[in-house]
C-alpha positions as CSV (number, residue, x, y, z in Angstrom):
1,M,160.3,95.5,108.1
2,D,161.9,92.3,109.2
3,S,161.5,89.4,106.8
4,I,161.0,85.8,107.8
5,P,162.8,83.1,105.8
6,V,160.5,80.3,104.8
7,R,160.9,77.1,102.8
8,V,158.4,76.0,100.2
9,A,157.2,72.8,101.7
10,A,154.5,71.9,99.2
11,I,152.8,73.2,96.0
12,E,149.4,72.2,95.0
13,T,147.7,72.9,91.7
14,V,144.1,73.5,92.6
15,S,142.9,74.8,89.2
16,P,144.5,75.5,85.8
17,F,145.5,79.0,87.0
18,I,145.7,78.7,90.8
19,K,148.4,77.1,93.0
20,T,148.5,76.8,96.7
21,F,151.9,77.2,98.4
22,T,152.7,75.8,101.9
23,L,155.5,77.8,103.6
24,E,157.4,76.5,106.6
25,P,159.9,78.5,108.7
26,T,163.5,77.6,108.0
27,D,164.3,77.5,111.7
28,G,161.6,75.0,112.6
29,G,159.0,77.6,113.8
30,P,156.6,78.6,115.2
31,L,155.6,81.3,112.8
32,P,154.1,84.6,114.1
33,A,150.4,84.4,115.1
34,F,147.9,86.1,112.8
35,S,144.1,86.6,112.7
36,G,141.7,85.9,109.9
37,G,142.0,88.2,107.0
38,S,145.7,88.8,107.4
39,H,148.2,89.0,104.6
40,V,152.0,88.7,104.2
41,V,154.3,90.3,101.7
42,V,156.2,87.6,99.9
43,T,159.7,88.5,98.5
44,M,160.9,86.4,95.6
45,Q,164.5,86.9,94.5
46,G,164.6,86.6,90.7
47,R,167.6,86.7,88.4
48,D,167.0,90.2,87.2
49,K,164.8,91.7,89.9
50,N,163.1,91.0,93.2
51,H,159.3,90.6,93.3
52,R,157.4,91.7,96.4
53,N,153.6,90.8,96.4
54,P,151.0,90.8,99.2
55,Y,149.0,87.6,99.5
56,S,146.3,86.7,101.9
57,L,147.0,83.9,104.4
58,M,144.4,81.2,103.8
59,S,145.6,78.7,106.4
60,S,144.1,78.4,109.9
61,P,145.0,81.1,112.4
62,Y,145.2,78.4,115.0
63,E,148.1,76.7,113.1
64,R,151.6,78.2,113.4
65,R,153.7,75.5,111.9
66,F,153.2,76.8,108.4
67,Y,151.5,79.5,106.3
68,Q,149.4,78.8,103.1
69,I,148.8,81.2,100.3
70,S,147.0,80.7,97.0
71,V,148.1,82.5,93.9
72,R,146.3,83.0,90.7
73,R,148.6,83.5,87.7
74,E,148.1,86.9,86.2
75,D,149.7,87.2,82.8
76,D,149.1,90.9,82.6
77,G,150.4,91.6,86.1
78,R,153.8,92.8,87.3
79,G,155.4,89.4,87.3
80,G,155.1,88.1,90.9
81,S,152.4,85.6,90.2
82,K,154.1,84.4,87.1
83,F,157.3,84.0,89.0
84,L,155.7,81.9,91.7
85,H,154.0,79.7,89.1
86,G,156.9,79.3,86.8
87,N,160.0,79.4,88.9
88,V,159.4,78.4,92.5
89,R,159.8,74.8,93.4
90,V,159.4,72.8,96.6
91,G,162.5,73.3,98.7
92,D,163.1,76.9,97.6
93,Q,163.6,79.7,100.1
94,L,161.3,82.7,100.0
95,F,160.9,85.6,102.5
96,V,157.7,86.8,104.1
97,S,156.9,89.8,106.2
98,P,155.2,89.5,109.5
99,P,151.4,89.2,109.0
100,A,149.4,92.4,108.9
101,N,145.6,92.6,109.0
102,L,143.6,95.4,107.3
103,F,140.6,93.1,106.8
104,A,139.8,91.7,110.2
105,L,136.4,90.4,111.3
106,N,134.6,92.9,113.6
107,E,134.3,91.4,117.0
108,L,131.1,93.3,117.8
109,G,129.3,92.1,114.7
110,R,126.1,90.2,115.3
111,R,126.2,88.6,111.9
112,H,128.9,88.4,109.2
113,I,128.3,88.3,105.5
114,L,131.3,87.4,103.3
115,I,131.1,88.2,99.6
116,A,133.9,86.8,97.5
117,G,134.7,87.0,93.7
118,G,137.2,84.6,92.2
119,I,140.5,84.5,93.9
120,G,139.1,87.0,96.4
121,I,138.0,84.0,98.3
122,T,141.5,83.6,99.9
123,P,141.2,86.0,102.9
124,F,137.8,84.4,103.8
125,L,139.3,81.0,104.2
126,S,141.3,82.0,107.3
127,Q,138.3,84.0,108.6
128,L,136.0,81.0,108.2
129,Y,138.2,79.0,110.6
130,E,137.5,81.8,113.2
131,L,133.8,82.1,112.5
132,R,133.3,78.3,113.0
133,A,135.5,78.1,116.1
134,Q,133.5,81.0,117.7
135,D,130.2,79.6,116.6
136,S,129.4,82.9,114.9
137,D,126.4,83.7,112.7
138,Y,127.7,84.0,109.2
139,A,127.1,83.4,105.5
140,L,129.4,83.1,102.5
141,H,128.5,84.2,99.0
142,Y,131.1,83.1,96.4
143,A,130.8,84.3,92.8
144,Y,132.9,82.9,90.0
145,R,132.9,82.4,86.2
146,R,133.4,78.6,85.8
147,A,133.6,75.8,88.3
148,D,136.6,74.2,86.6
149,D,138.6,77.4,86.9
150,T,137.8,77.9,90.6
151,A,139.3,76.7,93.8
152,F,137.9,75.3,97.0
153,L,134.3,74.7,96.0
154,D,134.0,71.2,97.3
155,R,135.8,72.1,100.5
156,L,133.6,75.1,101.2
157,A,130.4,73.1,100.5
158,A,131.4,70.3,102.8
159,E,132.6,72.5,105.6
160,H,129.9,75.1,105.6
161,G,126.8,73.5,104.2
162,E,123.8,75.9,103.9
163,R,125.9,78.8,105.0
164,A,127.8,78.7,101.7
165,H,126.1,80.0,98.5
166,F,127.7,79.6,95.1
167,Y,127.1,81.7,91.9
168,E,128.6,80.3,88.6
169,S,128.0,83.0,86.0
170,S,128.7,80.8,83.1
171,Q,125.7,78.7,84.1
172,G,123.5,81.8,84.5
173,H,123.7,82.1,88.3
174,Y,124.5,85.6,89.4
175,L,125.2,87.2,92.7
176,D,122.7,89.9,93.7
177,P,124.4,92.1,96.3
178,G,121.5,94.3,96.7
179,R,119.1,91.4,97.7
180,I,121.7,89.9,100.1
181,L,122.3,93.2,101.8
182,A,118.7,94.2,102.1
183,E,117.9,90.9,103.9
184,Q,120.3,91.4,106.8
185,P,119.4,92.3,110.4
186,L,120.8,95.4,112.3
187,G,124.3,94.7,113.5
188,T,125.5,92.8,110.5
189,H,128.8,93.4,109.0
190,V,129.6,92.8,105.3
191,Y,133.1,91.9,103.9
192,V,133.9,91.9,100.2
193,C,137.0,90.9,98.3
194,G,137.5,90.3,94.6
195,P,137.4,92.3,91.4
196,E,137.1,96.1,91.6
197,G,133.7,96.0,90.0
198,L,132.3,93.6,92.6
199,I,133.7,95.7,95.4
200,D,132.4,98.9,94.1
201,T,128.9,97.3,93.6
202,V,128.7,95.9,97.1
203,V,130.0,99.1,98.8
204,T,127.7,101.3,96.7
205,R,124.6,99.2,97.4
206,A,125.4,99.0,101.1
207,R,125.7,102.8,101.4
208,R,122.4,103.3,99.5
209,L,120.7,100.9,101.9
210,G,121.9,102.9,104.8
211,W,124.6,100.6,106.1
212,P,127.0,102.4,108.5
213,A,130.5,102.8,106.9
214,S,131.9,101.0,109.9
215,H,130.0,97.9,109.0
216,I,131.3,97.8,105.3
217,H,134.7,96.1,104.9
218,A,136.5,95.7,101.5
219,E,139.9,94.4,100.4
220,E,141.5,94.4,97.0
221,F,145.0,93.5,96.0
222,A,145.6,95.1,92.6
223,A,148.9,95.5,90.8
224,P,150.0,99.2,90.7
225,P,149.5,100.7,87.2
226,S,152.4,101.1,84.8
227,G,153.4,104.5,83.6
228,R,156.1,106.6,82.1
229,P,159.5,106.5,83.8
230,F,160.6,109.2,86.1
231,T,163.4,110.2,88.6
232,V,162.9,110.3,92.3
233,V,165.2,112.4,94.4
234,L,165.7,111.7,98.1
235,D,166.2,115.1,99.7
236,K,168.0,113.9,102.9
237,S,170.7,111.9,101.1
238,G,170.7,113.5,97.7
239,D,170.4,110.2,96.0
240,E,168.6,110.1,92.5
241,L,166.9,106.9,91.5
242,E,165.3,106.0,88.3
243,V,161.7,104.5,88.4
244,G,160.9,102.4,85.4
245,P,157.5,102.0,83.7
246,D,156.6,98.8,85.7
247,D,158.3,99.8,89.0
248,T,157.0,101.6,92.0
249,V,159.0,104.1,94.1
250,L,158.7,101.6,97.0
251,D,160.2,98.8,94.8
252,V,163.1,101.0,93.7
253,L,163.9,102.2,97.3
254,E,163.9,98.6,98.5
255,D,166.1,97.4,95.7
256,N,168.6,100.2,96.6
257,G,168.9,99.2,100.3
258,Y,166.2,101.5,101.8
259,A,163.6,100.1,104.1
260,P,160.6,102.5,104.1
261,D,157.6,101.7,106.3
262,C,155.0,99.7,104.3
263,S,152.3,97.2,104.8
264,C,149.6,96.6,102.2
265,R,151.5,97.6,99.0
266,G,148.1,98.5,97.6
267,G,147.6,102.1,98.5
268,V,145.0,101.6,101.3
269,C,146.8,101.4,104.7
270,G,148.7,104.7,104.8
271,E,151.9,103.2,106.1
272,C,154.1,104.4,103.3
273,E,152.7,108.0,103.1
274,T,155.6,110.3,102.1
275,A,155.9,114.1,101.9
276,V,156.5,115.5,98.5
277,I,158.8,118.5,98.4
278,T,158.7,119.3,94.6
279,G,156.9,117.6,91.7
280,E,153.5,116.6,90.7
281,I,151.9,113.3,91.6
282,E,149.7,110.8,89.7
283,H,147.7,109.3,92.6
284,H,146.5,105.7,92.6
285,D,145.8,105.2,96.2
286,D,142.5,104.9,98.2
287,Y,144.0,106.5,101.3
288,L,144.7,110.3,100.8
289,S,141.8,112.7,100.7
290,E,141.0,114.5,97.4
291,E,142.1,117.7,98.9
292,V,145.6,116.4,99.7
293,K,145.8,114.8,96.3
294,R,145.2,118.1,94.6
295,E,147.9,119.7,96.7
296,H,150.6,117.2,95.4
297,S,152.0,117.4,98.9
298,R,151.9,113.7,99.9
299,M,152.1,110.4,98.0
300,M,151.7,106.7,98.7
301,I,155.0,105.4,97.3
302,C,153.6,101.8,96.9
303,V,151.2,102.7,94.1
304,S,151.4,106.4,93.0
305,R,153.8,107.8,90.4
306,A,155.2,111.1,89.4
307,A,153.3,113.1,86.8
308,S,156.4,115.2,86.3
309,E,159.8,114.0,85.1
310,R,161.3,114.4,88.6
311,V,159.9,114.3,92.1
312,V,161.7,115.2,95.3
313,L,160.6,113.3,98.4
314,D,161.3,114.0,102.1
315,L,163.3,110.9,102.5
């Protein structure tokens, strides 16, 4: 995957835990076009290791002079958000992948319901530009814990008026996905991004209400889980690489000069699916079927780990 060098043009602190980064191309642009809901993988070169994290593009799809991402600092994550918050300064160079979209608006939707939780608002910011430009029928439902720890409330209220609905749980205002979903006309599509619990609730309620699977769209960027270290053997080259407790196979391959296909880095797109020759797999993806997982014949190297001490891959 070709990386695009970008310069950090601006950093804005939008809440105690969230910063917005404006990224400009080092060659003067324009940056590759993207559609609402797209993400890029940001590569940060640290002193001890490289961090590669996917972040939703929140800037306008009609603007190619810069990209914008918003990052919430996760102290219990794998380090990428902490590195951006603590080490990156205006003028620094980063690298981003070409945009990819696993969360696009459905062009055939008669109505679009956007449900966001916390920092899960970010992919919707770029989608909202498209919905307004196309004069689409839409509504935004944004749930968060406290207003002073949340970004973009004033902007969303000003730009979207009665189409934007806010739920501050610390003030006793709670999102009711079942009610929202039950009120929608045929042809509506629902999109949800945020904590796993919110996503599961929305998807489950929609299915129970008879929504077609093709009308339910979800996105979650969660850090791959830690685990015990193991050895990965590359069958074609014979190379043996050690995967640490907080590393992924994909990370280790990239750090050693390999460039496997990948996109989401979250176990949902299927791009990094790899054949397993020997070894048992601890699966953490949402892509492979349960039958394939039981066979231990394939793995998503961006999130899954070996359950055995060694695993031999068809690489």
